[in-house]
DRENDO-1510 file (C-alpha; in Angstrom, 1 decimal, always signed):
<recs>
REC; n; res; u; v; w
REC; 1; MET; -25.8; +1.2; +11.8 .
REC; 2; PRO; -22.6; +2.4; +10.0 .
REC; 3; MET; -19.8; +0.0; +10.2 .
REC; 4; PHE; -17.6; +0.1; +13.3 .
REC; 5; GLU; -19.5; +3.0; +14.8 .
REC; 6; ASN; -20.7; +2.8; +18.4 .
REC; 7; THR; -19.8; -0.9; +18.6 .
REC; 8; LYS; -18.6; -2.8; +21.6 .
REC; 9; ILE; -16.3; -5.7; +22.0 .
REC; 10; VAL; -17.6; -9.0; +23.2 .
REC; 11; ALA; -17.1; -9.4; +27.0 .
REC; 12; ASN; -14.0; -11.3; +28.0 .
REC; 13; ALA; -12.6; -11.2; +24.5 .
REC; 14; ALA; -9.3; -9.9; +25.7 .
REC; 15; SER; -6.7; -8.6; +23.2 .
REC; 16; PRO; -3.2; -10.0; +23.7 .
REC; 17; SER; -0.2; -7.8; +23.6 .
REC; 18; PRO; +1.7; -7.8; +20.3 .
REC; 19; SER; +4.5; -9.8; +21.7 .
REC; 20; ALA; +2.1; -12.4; +22.9 .
REC; 21; LEU; +0.3; -12.9; +19.6 .
REC; 22; PRO; +0.7; -16.3; +18.0 .
REC; 23; ARG; +2.2; -16.6; +14.5 .
REC; 24; ARG; -0.1; -14.5; +12.4 .
REC; 25; ARG; +0.5; -16.1; +9.0 .
REC; 26; ARG; +0.1; -19.8; +8.3 .
REC; 27; LYS; +2.9; -21.2; +6.2 .
REC; 28; GLN; +2.1; -20.5; +2.6 .
REC; 29; VAL; +1.1; -23.4; +0.3 .
REC; 30; VAL; +3.6; -21.9; -2.1 .
REC; 31; SER; +6.7; -21.4; +0.0 .
REC; 32; LEU; +9.5; -21.5; -2.5 .
REC; 33; LEU; +12.0; -19.7; -0.3 .
REC; 34; LEU; +12.6; -17.2; -3.1 .
REC; 35; PRO; +15.2; -14.5; -2.7 .
REC; 36; PRO; +13.8; -10.9; -2.4 .
REC; 37; ILE; +12.6; -9.6; -5.8 .
REC; 38; THR; +12.8; -6.0; -6.9 .
REC; 39; ALA; +10.1; -4.5; -9.0 .
REC; 40; GLY; +11.0; -4.8; -12.7 .
REC; 41; GLN; +13.2; -7.9; -12.1 .
REC; 42; SER; +12.3; -11.4; -13.1 .
REC; 43; LEU; +12.6; -14.1; -10.5 .
REC; 44; ASN; +15.7; -15.4; -12.2 .
REC; 45; ASP; +17.4; -12.0; -11.9 .
REC; 46; SER; +17.1; -11.6; -8.1 .
REC; 47; SER; +20.1; -10.0; -6.3 .
REC; 48; SER; +21.1; -13.2; -4.5 .
REC; 49; GLY; +21.4; -15.1; -7.8 .
REC; 50; PHE; +19.1; -18.0; -7.0 .
REC; 51; LEU; +17.1; -19.5; -9.9 .
REC; 52; LEU; +13.5; -20.5; -9.4 .
REC; 53; CYS; +13.5; -24.2; -9.9 .
REC; 54; THR; +11.3; -25.8; -12.6 .
REC; 55; ALA; +9.5; -27.9; -10.2 .
REC; 56; GLY; +8.6; -24.8; -8.1 .
REC; 57; ARG; +7.4; -22.9; -11.1 .
REC; 58; LEU; +5.2; -25.9; -12.2 .
REC; 59; ARG; +3.9; -26.2; -8.7 .
REC; 60; TYR; +2.9; -22.5; -8.6 .
REC; 61; ALA; +1.4; -22.8; -12.1 .
REC; 62; ALA; -0.8; -25.7; -10.9 .
REC; 63; ILE; -2.0; -23.7; -7.9 .
REC; 64; ALA; -2.6; -20.6; -10.0 .
REC; 65; SER; -4.6; -22.6; -12.5 .
REC; 66; PHE; -6.7; -24.0; -9.6 .
REC; 67; ALA; -7.3; -20.5; -8.3 .
REC; 68; LEU; -8.3; -19.3; -11.8 .
REC; 69; ALA; -10.7; -22.1; -12.2 .
REC; 70; LEU; -12.4; -21.2; -8.9 .
REC; 71; LEU; -12.5; -17.6; -9.9 .
REC; 72; LEU; -14.2; -18.3; -13.2 .
REC; 73; LEU; -16.7; -20.5; -11.4 .
REC; 74; ALA; -17.4; -17.7; -8.9 .
REC; 75; ARG; -17.9; -15.2; -11.7 .
REC; 76; SER; -20.5; -17.3; -13.3 .
REC; 77; GLY; -22.7; -16.7; -10.3 .
REC; 78; THR; -23.2; -19.5; -7.8 .
REC; 79; LYS; -22.7; -23.1; -8.5 .
REC; 80; ASN; -23.4; -25.9; -6.1 .
REC; 81; GLY; -24.5; -23.3; -3.7 .
REC; 82; LYS; -21.1; -21.6; -3.5 .
REC; 83; SER; -20.6; -17.8; -3.9 .
REC; 84; HIS; -17.4; -15.9; -4.6 .
REC; 85; ASP; -16.8; -15.5; -0.9 .
REC; 86; ASP; -17.3; -19.2; -0.4 .
REC; 87; MET; -14.7; -19.8; -3.1 .
REC; 88; MET; -12.3; -17.3; -1.4 .
REC; 89; GLU; -12.7; -19.0; +1.9 .
REC; 90; THR; -11.7; -22.3; +0.2 .
REC; 91; LEU; -8.4; -20.6; -0.8 .
REC; 92; THR; -7.5; -18.8; +2.4 .
REC; 93; GLY; -5.5; -21.6; +4.0 .
REC; 94; SER; -2.4; -19.8; +2.7 .
REC; 95; SER; -3.4; -16.4; +4.1 .
REC; 96; ARG; -2.9; -15.1; +7.6 .
REC; 97; PRO; -5.6; -15.9; +10.2 .
REC; 98; PHE; -7.5; -13.0; +11.7 .
REC; 99; GLN; -5.8; -11.3; +14.7 .
REC; 100; TYR; -7.7; -8.6; +16.6 .
REC; 101; ILE; -5.7; -5.3; +17.0 .
REC; 102; GLY; -8.5; -2.9; +18.0 .
REC; 103; ASP; -7.0; -2.1; +21.4 .
REC; 104; LEU; -3.5; -1.2; +20.1 .
REC; 105; ASP; -2.3; +2.4; +19.7 .
REC; 106; PRO; -2.1; +2.8; +15.9 .
REC; 107; SER; +0.5; +5.6; +16.2 .
REC; 108; GLU; +2.9; +4.0; +18.6 .
REC; 109; PRO; +5.8; +2.4; +16.6 .
REC; 110; GLN; +6.1; -1.3; +17.3 .
REC; 111; PRO; +7.3; -4.2; +15.1 .
REC; 112; TRP; +5.7; -7.6; +14.6 .
REC; 113; PRO; +6.6; -10.3; +17.2 .
REC; 114; GLU; +10.0; -11.9; +17.0 .
REC; 115; GLU; +8.5; -15.2; +15.9 .
REC; 116; GLU; +7.2; -13.5; +12.7 .
REC; 117; GLU; +10.5; -14.4; +11.1 .
REC; 118; ASP; +9.4; -13.7; +7.5 .
REC; 119; TRP; +8.3; -10.1; +8.4 .
REC; 120; HIS; +11.6; -9.3; +10.1 .
REC; 121; ALA; +13.6; -10.9; +7.3 .
REC; 122; LEU; +11.8; -8.8; +4.7 .
REC; 123; HIS; +12.3; -5.7; +6.8 .
REC; 124; GLU; +16.0; -6.4; +7.0 .
REC; 125; THR; +16.1; -6.9; +3.2 .
REC; 126; LEU; +14.3; -3.6; +2.6 .
REC; 127; VAL; +16.8; -1.8; +5.0 .
REC; 128; LYS; +19.7; -3.2; +2.9 .
REC; 129; ARG; +17.9; -2.1; -0.2 .
REC; 130; VAL; +17.7; +1.5; +1.1 .
REC; 131; GLU; +21.3; +1.4; +2.2 .
REC; 132; GLU; +22.4; +0.2; -1.3 .
REC; 133; SER; +20.4; +3.0; -2.8 .
REC; 134; ASP; +21.9; +5.6; -0.5 .
REC; 135; SER; +25.4; +4.5; -1.3 .
REC; 136; SER; +24.9; +4.5; -5.1 .
REC; 137; SER; +25.7; +7.4; -7.3 .
REC; 138; SER; +22.8; +9.6; -8.5 .
REC; 139; ASN; +21.9; +10.4; -12.1 .
REC; 140; GLN; +23.0; +14.1; -12.7 .
REC; 141; ALA; +21.2; +14.4; -16.0 .
REC; 142; LYS; +20.1; +18.0; -16.8 .
REC; 143; ASP; +16.5; +17.0; -17.1 .
REC; 144; TYR; +16.4; +14.8; -14.0 .
REC; 145; LEU; +13.3; +13.6; -12.2 .
REC; 146; PRO; +13.0; +12.8; -8.5 .
REC; 147; GLN; +13.6; +9.3; -7.0 .
REC; 148; LEU; +10.3; +7.5; -6.3 .
REC; 149; VAL; +9.8; +5.8; -2.9 .
REC; 150; PHE; +6.8; +3.5; -2.7 .
REC; 151; TYR; +5.7; +2.7; +0.9 .
REC; 152; GLY; +2.9; +0.5; +2.1 .
REC; 153; ASP; +1.6; -3.0; +2.8 .
REC; 154; SER; +0.8; -6.0; +0.6 .
REC; 155; ILE; -0.6; -3.9; -2.3 .
REC; 156; THR; +2.7; -2.0; -2.4 .
REC; 157; GLU; +4.8; -5.1; -2.0 .
REC; 158; GLY; +2.7; -6.5; -4.8 .
REC; 159; TRP; +4.6; -4.3; -7.3 .
REC; 160; ASN; +7.4; -6.8; -6.7 .
REC; 161; GLY; +5.0; -9.7; -7.5 .
REC; 162; THR; +5.6; -11.1; -4.0 .
REC; 163; SER; +4.1; -11.5; -0.5 .
REC; 164; PHE; +6.6; -11.6; +2.3 .
REC; 165; GLY; +9.3; -11.9; -0.4 .
REC; 166; ASN; +7.7; -15.1; -1.9 .
REC; 167; LEU; +5.2; -15.8; -4.6 .
REC; 168; PRO; +1.7; -15.2; -3.0 .
REC; 169; GLY; -0.5; -18.1; -2.0 .
REC; 170; GLN; -3.4; -19.2; -4.1 .
REC; 171; HIS; -5.8; -16.9; -2.1 .
REC; 172; ARG; -4.4; -14.0; -4.2 .
REC; 173; MET; -6.0; -15.7; -7.2 .
REC; 174; TRP; -3.3; -14.6; -9.6 .
REC; 175; THR; -2.8; -16.5; -12.9 .
REC; 176; THR; +0.4; -18.2; -14.0 .
REC; 177; GLY; +3.1; -15.6; -14.6 .
REC; 178; GLU; +1.1; -12.8; -13.0 .
REC; 179; ASP; +4.1; -11.9; -10.8 .
REC; 180; GLU; +6.3; -11.3; -13.8 .
REC; 181; SER; +3.6; -9.3; -15.6 .
REC; 182; ILE; +3.2; -7.0; -12.6 .
REC; 183; ARG; +6.9; -6.4; -12.4 .
REC; 184; ASP; +6.8; -5.6; -16.1 .
REC; 185; VAL; +4.0; -3.1; -15.5 .
REC; 186; PHE; +6.1; -1.4; -12.9 .
REC; 187; ALA; +9.2; -1.3; -15.1 .
REC; 188; ASN; +7.2; +0.3; -17.9 .
REC; 189; ALA; +5.5; +2.8; -15.7 .
REC; 190; PHE; +8.1; +3.8; -13.2 .
REC; 191; GLY; +11.2; +1.6; -13.6 .
REC; 192; ASP; +14.0; +1.1; -16.0 .
REC; 193; LYS; +11.8; +0.8; -19.1 .
REC; 194; SER; +10.0; +4.1; -18.4 .
REC; 195; ASP; +10.9; +7.7; -19.2 .
REC; 196; TRP; +10.7; +8.4; -15.5 .
REC; 197; GLY; +13.1; +5.6; -14.7 .
REC; 198; GLU; +15.6; +6.8; -17.3 .
REC; 199; ARG; +15.6; +10.4; -16.0 .
REC; 200; ALA; +15.3; +9.6; -12.2 .
REC; 201; LEU; +18.1; +10.7; -9.9 .
REC; 202; LYS; +18.0; +7.1; -8.6 .
REC; 203; PRO; +16.0; +3.9; -9.3 .
REC; 204; PRO; +12.7; +3.6; -7.4 .
REC; 205; LEU; +12.4; +2.0; -4.1 .
REC; 206; VAL; +9.5; -0.4; -3.3 .
REC; 207; LEU; +9.2; -0.7; +0.4 .
REC; 208; GLY; +6.1; -2.7; +1.2 .
REC; 209; ILE; +5.5; -5.6; +3.6 .
REC; 210; SER; +2.3; -7.6; +3.4 .
REC; 211; GLY; +0.0; -7.2; +6.4 .
REC; 212; SER; +1.6; -3.9; +7.6 .
REC; 213; ARG; -0.5; -1.7; +9.8 .
REC; 214; THR; +0.3; +1.9; +10.7 .
REC; 215; TYR; +2.1; +1.2; +13.9 .
REC; 216; ASP; +4.6; -1.4; +12.4 .
REC; 217; PHE; +5.0; +0.8; +9.3 .
REC; 218; ILE; +6.1; +3.7; +11.5 .
REC; 219; TRP; +8.5; +1.4; +13.2 .
REC; 220; ARG; +9.9; +0.3; +9.9 .
REC; 221; VAL; +10.7; +3.7; +8.6 .
REC; 222; VAL; +12.3; +4.9; +11.8 .
REC; 223; ASN; +14.4; +1.8; +11.8 .
REC; 224; GLY; +16.1; +1.9; +8.5 .
REC; 225; GLU; +13.5; +2.1; +5.7 .
REC; 226; PHE; +14.0; +5.7; +5.0 .
REC; 227; PRO; +16.6; +7.0; +2.5 .
REC; 228; THR; +18.9; +9.6; +3.9 .
REC; 229; SER; +21.3; +10.4; +1.1 .
REC; 230; SER; +21.2; +13.9; -0.5 .
REC; 231; LEU; +20.9; +13.6; -4.3 .
REC; 232; LEU; +21.5; +17.3; -5.3 .
REC; 233; ASP; +23.5; +20.2; -3.9 .
REC; 234; ASN; +20.7; +22.0; -2.1 .
REC; 235; ALA; +22.7; +24.0; +0.5 .
REC; 236; GLU; +20.7; +27.2; +0.0 .
REC; 237; ALA; +17.8; +27.4; +2.5 .
REC; 238; ILE; +14.2; +27.4; +1.2 .
REC; 239; ASP; +12.0; +30.4; +1.7 .
REC; 240; ASN; +8.8; +28.9; +3.2 .
REC; 241; ASN; +7.0; +32.2; +2.6 .
REC; 242; SER; +7.5; +32.1; -1.1 .
REC; 243; ASP; +4.6; +31.4; -3.4 .
REC; 244; VAL; +6.8; +29.5; -5.8 .
REC; 245; PHE; +7.4; +25.9; -5.1 .
REC; 246; PRO; +11.2; +25.1; -5.6 .
REC; 247; ILE; +10.6; +22.3; -8.1 .
REC; 248; GLU; +14.2; +22.3; -9.2 .
REC; 249; LYS; +15.2; +21.2; -5.6 .
REC; 250; LEU; +12.8; +18.3; -5.4 .
REC; 251; GLU; +14.8; +15.0; -4.9 .
REC; 252; ARG; +12.3; +12.5; -3.8 .
REC; 253; ILE; +8.5; +11.8; -4.0 .
REC; 254; TYR; +7.0; +9.5; -1.4 .
REC; 255; ILE; +4.0; +7.3; -2.5 .
REC; 256; LEU; +2.1; +6.0; +0.5 .
REC; 257; LEU; -0.8; +3.6; +0.8 .
REC; 258; MET; -1.5; +2.4; +4.4 .
REC; 259; GLY; -4.4; +1.7; +6.7 .
REC; 260; THR; -6.6; -1.0; +5.3 .
REC; 261; ASN; -5.0; -3.7; +7.5 .
REC; 262; ASN; -5.9; -1.6; +10.5 .
REC; 263; LEU; -9.6; -2.0; +9.6 .
REC; 264; GLY; -8.9; -5.6; +8.7 .
REC; 265; GLY; -7.7; -6.2; +12.2 .
REC; 266; GLY; -10.9; -4.9; +13.7 .
REC; 267; MET; -9.7; -1.3; +14.4 .
REC; 268; LEU; -12.3; +1.5; +14.2 .
REC; 269; PRO; -12.1; +4.3; +11.6 .
REC; 270; GLU; -11.1; +6.9; +14.1 .
REC; 271; PRO; -8.0; +5.2; +15.4 .
REC; 272; THR; -7.2; +4.1; +11.9 .
REC; 273; LEU; -7.2; +7.7; +10.9 .
REC; 274; LYS; -5.0; +8.5; +13.8 .
REC; 275; GLY; -2.5; +5.9; +12.6 .
REC; 276; MET; -2.7; +7.1; +9.0 .
REC; 277; ASP; -2.0; +10.7; +10.2 .
REC; 278; ALA; +1.0; +9.5; +12.2 .
REC; 279; ALA; +2.3; +7.5; +9.2 .
REC; 280; GLY; +2.2; +10.4; +6.8 .
REC; 281; ARG; +3.6; +12.8; +9.4 .
REC; 282; THR; +6.5; +10.5; +10.2 .
REC; 283; ILE; +7.6; +10.5; +6.5 .
REC; 284; LEU; +7.3; +14.3; +6.3 .
REC; 285; GLN; +9.1; +14.8; +9.7 .
REC; 286; LEU; +12.0; +12.5; +8.6 .
REC; 287; HIS; +12.3; +14.3; +5.4 .
REC; 288; GLU; +12.4; +17.7; +7.2 .
REC; 289; LYS; +15.0; +16.4; +9.6 .
REC; 290; HIS; +17.4; +14.9; +7.0 .
REC; 291; PHE; +16.7; +17.4; +4.2 .
REC; 292; PRO; +15.8; +20.8; +5.7 .
REC; 293; ASN; +16.7; +22.6; +2.5 .
REC; 294; THR; +14.9; +20.2; +0.1 .
REC; 295; PRO; +11.2; +20.2; -0.6 .
REC; 296; ALA; +9.1; +17.1; -0.2 .
REC; 297; GLY; +6.6; +15.5; -2.6 .
REC; 298; MET; +4.0; +13.0; -1.5 .
REC; 299; LEU; +1.2; +11.0; -3.1 .
REC; 300; PHE; -1.0; +9.8; -0.3 .
REC; 301; SER; -3.7; +7.3; -1.4 .
REC; 302; GLU; -7.1; +6.8; -0.1 .
REC; 303; LEU; -7.9; +3.3; +1.0 .
REC; 304; LEU; -8.7; +1.3; -2.0 .
REC; 305; PRO; -12.1; -0.4; -2.2 .
REC; 306; ARG; -12.2; -3.9; -0.8 .
REC; 307; LYS; -15.0; -6.4; -1.2 .
REC; 308; ASP; -13.5; -9.4; +0.6 .
REC; 309; ASP; -16.7; -9.4; +2.8 .
REC; 310; PHE; -16.0; -12.8; +4.3 .
REC; 311; ARG; -13.1; -11.3; +6.3 .
REC; 312; ALA; -15.4; -8.7; +7.7 .
REC; 313; VAL; -17.8; -11.4; +8.9 .
REC; 314; LYS; -14.9; -13.4; +10.5 .
REC; 315; MET; -14.0; -10.4; +12.8 .
REC; 316; CYS; -17.0; -11.3; +15.0 .
REC; 317; PRO; -16.3; -11.9; +17.7 .
REC; 318; PRO; -14.8; -9.7; +19.0 .
REC; 319; ARG; -15.7; -6.9; +16.5 .
REC; 320; CYS; -19.4; -7.4; +15.9 .
REC; 321; LYS; -22.3; -5.2; +14.7 .
REC; 322; ASN; -24.4; -6.5; +17.5 .
REC; 323; VAL; -22.4; -8.0; +20.4 .
REC; 324; GLU; -25.4; -9.6; +22.1 .
REC; 325; THR; -26.6; -11.6; +19.1 .
REC; 326; LEU; -23.1; -11.9; +17.6 .
REC; 327; GLU; -24.3; -10.4; +14.4 .
REC; 328; PRO; -21.3; -9.7; +12.2 .
REC; 329; PHE; -20.5; -6.9; +9.9 .
REC; 330; GLN; -21.1; -7.7; +6.2 .
REC; 331; SER; -18.6; -5.4; +4.5 .
REC; 332; PHE; -15.5; -3.2; +5.0 .
REC; 333; MET; -16.8; -0.5; +2.7 .
REC; 334; PRO; -18.8; +1.7; +5.2 .
REC; 335; ALA; -15.6; +1.9; +7.3 .
REC; 336; ILE; -13.4; +2.6; +4.3 .
REC; 337; LYS; -15.7; +5.4; +3.1 .
REC; 338; LYS; -15.7; +7.0; +6.5 .
REC; 339; VAL; -11.9; +7.0; +6.6 .
REC; 340; ASN; -11.7; +8.4; +3.1 .
REC; 341; ARG; -14.1; +11.2; +3.8 .
REC; 342; ALA; -11.9; +12.5; +6.5 .
REC; 343; LEU; -8.7; +12.4; +4.5 .
REC; 344; PRO; -8.9; +15.8; +2.7 .
REC; 345; ASN; -9.0; +17.7; +6.0 .
REC; 346; LEU; -6.3; +15.5; +7.5 .
REC; 347; LEU; -3.9; +16.3; +4.6 .
REC; 348; ASP; -4.7; +20.0; +4.8 .
REC; 349; GLY; -3.2; +19.8; +8.3 .
REC; 350; TRP; -0.1; +18.3; +6.8 .
REC; 351; ARG; +0.2; +21.1; +4.2 .
REC; 352; GLU; -0.2; +23.7; +6.9 .
REC; 353; ASP; +2.5; +22.1; +9.1 .
REC; 354; PHE; +4.9; +21.2; +6.3 .
REC; 355; LYS; +4.8; +24.2; +4.0 .
REC; 356; ASN; +7.9; +23.0; +2.2 .
REC; 357; SER; +5.9; +20.2; +0.5 .
REC; 358; ARG; +3.5; +19.3; -2.2 .
REC; 359; ILE; +1.0; +16.7; -0.9 .
REC; 360; ILE; -1.5; +15.1; -3.3 .
REC; 361; LEU; -4.4; +13.0; -2.2 .
REC; 362; LEU; -5.4; +10.3; -4.7 .
REC; 363; SER; -9.1; +9.6; -4.4 .
REC; 364; ALA; -11.4; +7.0; -5.8 .
REC; 365; ASN; -14.2; +9.6; -6.4 .
REC; 366; ASN; -15.5; +9.8; -9.9 .
REC; 367; VAL; -15.7; +13.6; -9.9 .
REC; 368; THR; -13.3; +15.1; -12.4 .
REC; 369; SER; -10.7; +17.5; -11.1 .
REC; 370; GLU; -8.9; +20.0; -13.3 .
REC; 371; VAL; -5.3; +19.2; -12.9 .
REC; 372; GLY; -3.2; +22.2; -12.1 .
REC; 373; ALA; -6.1; +24.4; -10.8 .
REC; 374; SER; -5.8; +26.3; -7.6 .
REC; 375; LYS; -8.1; +25.4; -4.8 .
REC; 376; GLN; -9.2; +27.3; -1.7 .
REC; 377; ASN; -9.2; +25.3; +1.5 .
REC; 378; GLY; -10.1; +27.4; +4.5 .
REC; 379; ASN; -7.3; +30.1; +4.6 .
REC; 380; THR; -4.9; +28.1; +2.5 .
REC; 381; MET; -4.6; +28.6; -1.3 .
REC; 382; HIS; -2.9; +25.8; -3.1 .
REC; 383; SER; -1.2; +26.5; -6.4 .
REC; 384; TYR; -1.8; +22.9; -7.4 .
REC; 385; THR; -4.7; +20.5; -7.3 .
REC; 386; PRO; -4.5; +18.9; -3.8 .
REC; 387; VAL; -7.0; +16.0; -4.7 .
REC; 388; ILE; -6.9; +13.9; -7.8 .
REC; 389; ASN; -10.2; +12.0; -8.4 .
REC; 390; CYS; -9.2; +8.8; -10.2 .
REC; 391; GLY; -12.5; +6.9; -10.2 .
REC; 392; HIS; -12.1; +3.6; -12.0 .
REC; 393; GLU; -8.3; +4.0; -12.0 .
REC; 394; MET; -8.6; +3.4; -8.2 .
REC; 395; PHE; -11.1; +0.5; -8.6 .
REC; 396; ALA; -14.3; +2.5; -8.0 .
REC; 397; PHE; -16.5; +0.0; -9.8 .
REC; 398; ASP; -20.2; -0.5; -9.1 .
REC; 399; ASP; -20.2; -3.7; -11.1 .
REC; 400; ILE; -18.6; -6.4; -8.9 .
REC; 401; ASP; -17.8; -8.5; -12.0 .
REC; 402; GLU; -15.8; -5.6; -13.4 .
REC; 403; LEU; -13.9; -5.3; -10.1 .
REC; 404; ASP; -13.1; -9.0; -10.3 .
REC; 405; VAL; -11.2; -8.3; -13.6 .
REC; 406; TYR; -8.7; -6.1; -11.8 .
REC; 407; MET; -8.9; -7.4; -8.2 .
REC; 408; PRO; -9.7; -11.1; -8.5 .
REC; 409; ASP; -9.6; -11.6; -4.7 .
REC; 410; ARG; -11.4; -8.3; -4.2 .
REC; 411; LEU; -8.5; -6.9; -2.2 .
REC; 412; HIS; -5.3; -7.1; -4.2 .
REC; 413; PRO; -4.8; -6.0; -7.8 .
REC; 414; ASN; -3.6; -8.3; -10.5 .
REC; 415; ALA; -1.4; -7.1; -13.4 .
REC; 416; LYS; -4.4; -5.5; -15.1 .
REC; 417; GLY; -5.2; -3.8; -11.8 .
REC; 418; TYR; -1.7; -2.5; -11.3 .
REC; 419; LYS; -1.6; -1.1; -14.8 .
REC; 420; LEU; -4.9; +0.7; -14.2 .
REC; 421; TRP; -3.8; +2.1; -10.9 .
REC; 422; SER; -0.5; +3.3; -12.4 .
REC; 423; HIS; -2.5; +5.8; -14.5 .
REC; 424; CYS; -3.8; +7.4; -11.3 .
REC; 425; LEU; -0.3; +7.5; -9.8 .
REC; 426; LYS; +1.1; +9.2; -12.9 .
REC; 427; LYS; -1.6; +11.9; -12.7 .
REC; 428; GLY; -0.5; +12.6; -9.2 .
REC; 429; LEU; +3.2; +12.8; -10.2 .
REC; 430; ASP; +2.3; +15.2; -13.0 .
REC; 431; VAL; +0.7; +17.5; -10.5 .
REC; 432; ILE; +3.7; +17.4; -8.2 .
REC; 433; MET; +6.0; +18.2; -11.1 .
REC; 434; SER; +3.8; +21.0; -12.5 .
REC; 435; ARG; +5.4; +24.4; -12.5 .
</recs>
């Protein structure tokens, strides 16, 4: 039976309302109370000016070394009867416990409960970051490029090398200094060390919060995590009937990855897709509201592969493959594939409703697309490639050992993974900027 299809919930396994949920994340083993970090910054260069103490760094190094040792042990096969998932379960004391969300409306904006102080604190930090960006002056270079706005969950926040604003716990299985390496990857790809960063109208915004699902993401963007400053003089209205995309008016490109935590909370593929649809449309609607004479650019990513199978097993109960025998699901991948198969048609609907846009789907398929080619979709002719098939650059590895090189916990990229993924993102940006 395909994952999450025609399944039932165990009787009497009632789902609490969001406000009644207990604290979803256990206190991290590495809770260094670090100030918020921006991608491309070192920990010592954070805006609040705090320095990471030597004891804290040594503490993190010790934990990271322990995680690496377990990872190497797992890669060597099984030792003492322990598999990779067994090793991962050993490390998950610093991750959030499973909370079932399958009965929530994925498109209805709602924040995390008030007791989730770290989530709310990071949201407030991101709002301030957006406000600071809006109030700053823009780069009026003749060969300017649009500002990049990265939206998402822990994988997006990971560009900062953080989780809830702190160094991630040992369950992420990063090595010592991995956070700084990731920020350096970002700086060289999209930040101040890159050609894009030097020419961008404004520095990039990284607006990710670990654990985000579609409903709290929508709440975040309608409550301050959306930039509203105009960067160019675009007073002249855009002709939506024109075949020529007004690339010279493009001010921002939104890069969105969202949805895997819906599945991770026991939500079915269909409502997950509903939430992803609402998330993408919310960004495009806000853009249309604030910038009616400015085109929108969007890179929307398929759900990345995840092989943290032990978390799928732990969803039962209430989300079980067989509710009578309490047989659990063994993988998230069937559900992820079902969601991803539906995304091309979903995004075609956005293109039809938001004609003043270029919307690219980043796919993990290995089929090669010719960048810049036109493609017929129903009655719509796109003057650009609407789907970029990135293959390995979106972690589509058949060899699990190869995946472990880039996603040691089989869910979150490390520095090598982010560098690999950046190549896919750059391909999408090239298509949006094509004339």
